[in-house]
N, C-alpha and C positions, 0 to 999 in steps of 0.2 A: 078620550084623552088625547092632542094633540100630539105626533108624534114626529120629533125631529132630527133628520139626518146629519151628522156630522161628518168631517172630515177628520183623521188619522194626521194630529199636527205631528207626532217624534214619537219615534219607537227609541229614545235610550231611558231608561228606567237606573234613578240612582235610589238603593235604600238610606242614605245619608240625610239627616237633617235638615233641610233645605229651606229658604224661603221659598213660598208659595210659585208658581213658575206662571204664572196668569194672573192677570187681574180683571176684575167682572168690572161691569160697564154698570151692573146692579148691582148692589150687593142683597145679599140672602138672609132674609130677616130672620128664615126660621132652619132649621136643618134636623131631619128624624133621621136616623141608624136606625138600623133593625138587622137585630142577628139572628139567624136560629146554627146554636151552639154546635155543633161537631157532623154538621148537616155535607157531604160529598154528593156531587153528582147527582148520584143517581138517590139519595135520598129523596132529594126535592122531585125526579122523573116517578117513582116509587106512587107520593103523595098524587101528584097528580095523576096518573095513571088510577088512583083509585078512586080518586073524588070527580076526575071527569074522560076517564075511561082514551087519556089525550091526552097530550102536551100544547103548549101553545095557550092554557085558558086563564091561568094563573094575572093577577094584576101587572103583577111586576114581567111580563112575560108581552108587556106593550110599554115597558120603558124603552128607550132612545139608545142606552149605553148600557151593552152586555160586554163584562170581558171577566177575565178571572182573576186570581191573587195566589201568590207563592205567601204560606206561611211560620214558615222553617223562625225559629228563638236564636238567638245571639246564640246561647249554649245551652245544653242538657242538664247543668248541674242544678239544686236548690236553694244556693247559697249566691250570697256574690265573690265572685272569683277572683276580680281584681285584674284581669287578664285576660290574654288573646288567646290564651291557650288554650283548645278544644273548642273550637269557635266554628259553627257551623256555616255549613256552603250549602249552597241548592245550584241543580243544573238539570232543569227540567227535561231535556233531553232522557233522562239516567229515568224517568217515569216509565217511558215508553218502551223500557226494555224488553224483548217479547222474548229474552233467551232463557230456556227453561234450566229451573236448579230444584235440585235436591233437600234444599234448604226446609227445616220445619222451624216453626214461629209459638213457642209457649208461652201462649193466653192464660189470663185468669180464670175461664170458666171453659178452655180446650184449648186444644192443640191444633194449630194451621198450617197445611204445607203452602210447601212458598210459590211453587207453581212457578215463577217467574223472576227473572233479576228486578224488575218492574218494580213490582209490590215489594219486595226485600227493599231497594230504594223508599219507597213510598210509606214504609214501616218504620223505619231508620229516625232516628234524630228529627223527634215531631216535638210540634208545639203543647205545652200545656195550654189550659185557658186562661191564666194569669198571666203568662209572657203573651198570650196574642190580646188580650184583653188590652194590656200594655201597649202594643202595638200604636193598636187601633185607636188608644186614645189620648197617648200620648206623640205618634211618632217614633220611639224611641224601640229599638229590638234588647233585651234583655233578658235575663237567666228563667228558666223554668220556675216560678214558682213566687215571682214576680209582683207587687200590683204597686205598679208606677213606681218600681225603684230602679237602678240602674246598677248594673255589673260592679259598678264602683261604691255601693252601697250611698248613693242620692239619692233623695227625691225627684222624682221627673214632675214636670204639670202637666195635664190634662185637660184636654180637650169644654169638661164641663167647669174649669178652672176660667179658662179664656172665656167660654162662655160668658159665663156670670160678670167677669170684672168689662167682659163690653157692656155689660147693663141689659144682658139677656138673661133670663130663668133657665135654670135646668131641671129634666128629669129623666130619671132613670126605674125602669121599670122590668120585671120578669117574673117568670112561673116555675122561678127556685127563688134560695131566699136571696134578699135582699145584701145580704152581704158574701155572698158566693162571687165569685172570680169574675164573671163579667158584670155584672152591676157593679162591686168592687171595683174594678178598672176605672168607672169615671165617675167615682164616689170621694176614694180613699187614696191612699199611703200605704203599705205594707213591705216589708223585706220579708213577708210568709203568708200565702193567701191564707193559709190555717189559720192566720189568727183571726177567726170571726170577729172574735167578741170586742176586740181591739180595736177591729174594722167600722164596728157598729156604734162603740165608744163615737168614733170621730166621725164617722155618718150624722150620728143626733146632733153632738154637742157643737160641731164645726157647722153645719146649718144651712151649708153649701145650696144643694137641691133645692127643691123649689115641691117636686115631689119625686115620690120615693116609695116605689109599690114590689110586692114579691112573697113570699113565703116563710117560715123558718118561728113562728108560730111555738110559745114554750106551753102551750095550754091543749094543743091536740098533736097526736101523733101523726106519720105516717098516710094511714087512712082513714083518716078526719074526722076520730074519734076523739071525745074531751078527754085530759090527763088533770087529775084532778090535784096530784103536788107532786109535781113536776120537781129534780132535783137543779141543781145549780147549772149542770150541764144543757141543762135542755135551755138556758138560756143564750147560750153562747150566738144565737145567731143576729140576736137582737143586740148586743153590746151587753148584754149581762144582767143578772135580775135586777139591778139597780136602774141599768136606763132601760129599761124596759116597765120600772114602776115611776121613773118620772117621766118615760113618754107617755103611759098610757093614767099619769093623772093628771094632765096637762101642764108639766113644770119644762115643757122643752118650748122652742118657738113651731112643734109641729100639731098640727089636729093629729089624733088616731085615727083610724076604721078600722075595721076586720070585717065585718060581718057580711057578707054575701049583696042582702039588701044595699047596704051602703056606696059597698061598688058600685050597684046599678045606678042608686041613686044620682051618686054622682056623674056616671056615665049619660043620666040622661039631665044635666045640670039643675035636677033636684036639691042636692046635698047642700044645706048652709055649715061651713065650717068653724062659723063659731066667730069668735076675736081673732082666729089665727088667719094667717093666709097660707101655708104652708102645710102640706099634709103626708104624712106616712100609712100608708095601706100595707097591715099584716096580714093573708089571709090565712082561715084559720086549719093550717096546714103546717107543722113543723120541716116538711121533705117539698114537694112540689105539689103543683096545682094538683091534676090529677093523677101524675104517673105513678105513683107508691102505690094506689091503694091496692087492695088484691084483684086476684086475678090475673088472665094473662091476654083474652078478645076485649076488641074495643067496646064501648058500652059501658051502659051502669055506672053512670059519674057518678062525683060524688055530690052533692047538693048543697053543699056550704063553703064552696069556693066559688068565687067568678072568673068566668074566660078572658081568657088575654087580648081579645078583643077588647069587651067591657073596661081593663082594665087600660088602655090605650084609649079609650073615649075621655075616662073620666080625667086620665093623665092627662090630654089633650084639653077636656074642659077646661082647666086651674089654670095652665101657660099657659092658654090663651088671651088669660086675663092682663099679659104681658104687652100692654104698644110693642115696647122693641124686640119684642120678640125672644127664642128660645131654642135650646136644643136640646132632645127628645133622645136616648137610648132607650131601645125595647126588646129585649132577648128573650127568643123561645129557648128556655133551660133545660128544657127536659129533653130537650131530642138526643143531648147526648149522653142522659143515662139510659136511655130506652138503646142507642148504639151499644153503647157499655153491655148491653145484657142481652144483644142480637135480639129483641124483641121488637119483631118486623110490627104484628100490629098495632104496639104502642109509640112505635116509630112514626107510622104511619101516620095517626092520628093525633099527636101532639103537633109534625109539622103541617100540619093543612089547620090548625089551631094557628098556628104560625102565618098562614098564608090568609086564612082571612082575617087575619090578624094585620096584615100590610095591604089588604082589600077595606079595611076602617082610615085605615092611615091615607088612602090615595081617597077616599068619599071626601073626605075631611078637607084634604088641600082643597080640593076640587067646590067643596060647596064652600069653606072658609078664608080660604087664602088665596093662592096662585102657584102656577109651576111660575111664576116670574120671582114670586119673593121665598120657597119654602125649596129648599133639594132634599129628595128622599132618598138613600143610601140603604141596601136590601142583599147582605151577606153571609157567611159564616165564618166564624173563627178558625176553623181546622176541619180536617177531615174525622168520622170514626167507624170504622165495621171496617171497611175497605168494602161496602156493599157493592156489589157486582150481579150480573145475569148468572145462572145455574149453572152454564157452561163456561164460564168464566176459571174453570182451571186447565182448559186444553183450546181457548181464545181469551190474551188476556184483553183485559175490558173489555167484556161483553157486556152490554147493559143488561136491565133490568129486562125482564119479558112482561109486557102488559096483556093483562088477562081481564080487561076492561073493568067500568065503573061498578064498583062495590065487592071487588073480589082482589085478594092477594095478588099483586106480580110476583115470579118466578124468579128469587132469586140466590145469590152463595154468601154468604157473610166469609168473607178472606180475615180479618184480626176481632177484638173487642176492645180496642182502643183506637187513638188519636192515630192518625197518617199527615205526611204533610204534600199530600198531592194537593193539586193548584183548586180552587174551590171557586163558585158563580161568584161575580159581584154587577149587581144591578145599580144604575142609578135614572134618575130622572127627575130634571129640575132646573133651577139655579146653579147653575158650576159644574153640572154634570158631563160637562165633557172635558174637566181637566184631567179626570181620565183616560183618556184620549190622548193626552197630550204627553203624560209618561209612561204609557205601553210599551209593553216588548211582546214581537211574534214569536210564536210558539205555536208553530208545524205541528209539531206533534198532539197537542188540542183536537185537530181532525179525529184521532183516535177516539175521543169522544162523541165523533157525532157532531159536533161543531163547527159550522157555515165558515167559509174563509174569513170573513167581515169579523168574527166576534172570537179567531185565535189569537189573541190577546193577552197578555197579564201584567197587574199592576204587583206591587208589593200590599201587603198589608198594612205598613206603613204609612203609605198613600191616602188609608181613609182617614188617617188622621189630616193629613196635607190636605184633601177636598173640602173636609171642613172649614179650615182653616179658611181657606182661598175664597170658597163662599161666601164667609161671615167679612171679607177684606181684612181680617186680621194676620196681624205680623207676629214674629215668632219671639219672644225675649229666652232671655240666659232662665234656666231651672234652678 
């Protein structure tokens, strides 16, 4: 990969929805956004230590843009408030406050001492995945629970719609249900992320996307075992029983695949979709590709579901048929589930699966496209678990401790839910320098061991603007 060094063009950051700040000489044909859900910086590091025994060996480590992003929501309500009262503010300096505190955070699976004022700030006023997906996809901050829905109760236009209107195709894939918050954020609109059935119906009936892949299969449980007679609730992740029946009987715009063999054939370019040019893939698990299988430790993978890299390759094979290009969002969704459970082995397993997906995407770009026509962005939607080193009760933000390849690093969990820590953003290709043009300096990132050149952060809404800028698209009223 050719590395290009860009100068920082400006240090101002605006979270308002504004027109792209830079015009690209060459408009990107494709934008690929990869999201590892709920992964703070130490999650990325823990996986690399386990996989390689050292940092610096992942595909995104060679990207030329490496910054961070803020992820806070507009407010922490679960419904539109139609007011600016209760708006969340963010001051990164508060994250690094190492003043000792004697607070206790009451988590779902246990209580967590506060230790430091910065930890308390990090654990407060965090975004959920719906508001984060909306920010990434539409460029708008909103309330927790919203899927491209504003705090004033209005639909928000997302990047998938802009891409399709420009003549490009849209693809969305995930290791969790394809109606879950993050994939839904690039496919639909809803006042509540929990209306899975409504979101599924919209996704199938609208036919906006060319490729949709994930889990949510009503005839298989979380352990990948068949379910003979699922009740109506089991169909909620696929739009309800009626939508599922239409989808699987060929009565929609989509071909439907579900077997591991079909996903692999699609990835190999050997699967014909019949008279359809769009595909929905529902892997044979109602929950996740792998995380919800029995047991705690890694290994003993389910043999009836594809990996995320296989799904990505299949999606790319389909989307690449569009000569005008595409937007593809790929989510490693179960990293967040593992963090909620404070399950380090599964967290690392899921993050490695995600990292291998990044490798597959980079290989596709270099073999089938080019960095002059494709932008790849790798990030997360928010932190989760406040994973730190084993001595992070005495040293604020102590990094996880490397124990070598194949050995779990030494860690301490400091919560069991989301955080508003600054999270990594890596970008490479056409328009990647947009992030540097809107980044703001935060010397506090030195606490993470980040070198001075990368002590920069943007807002999560800037991911949307970077994609729009790369495509050469202008904003329209929602």
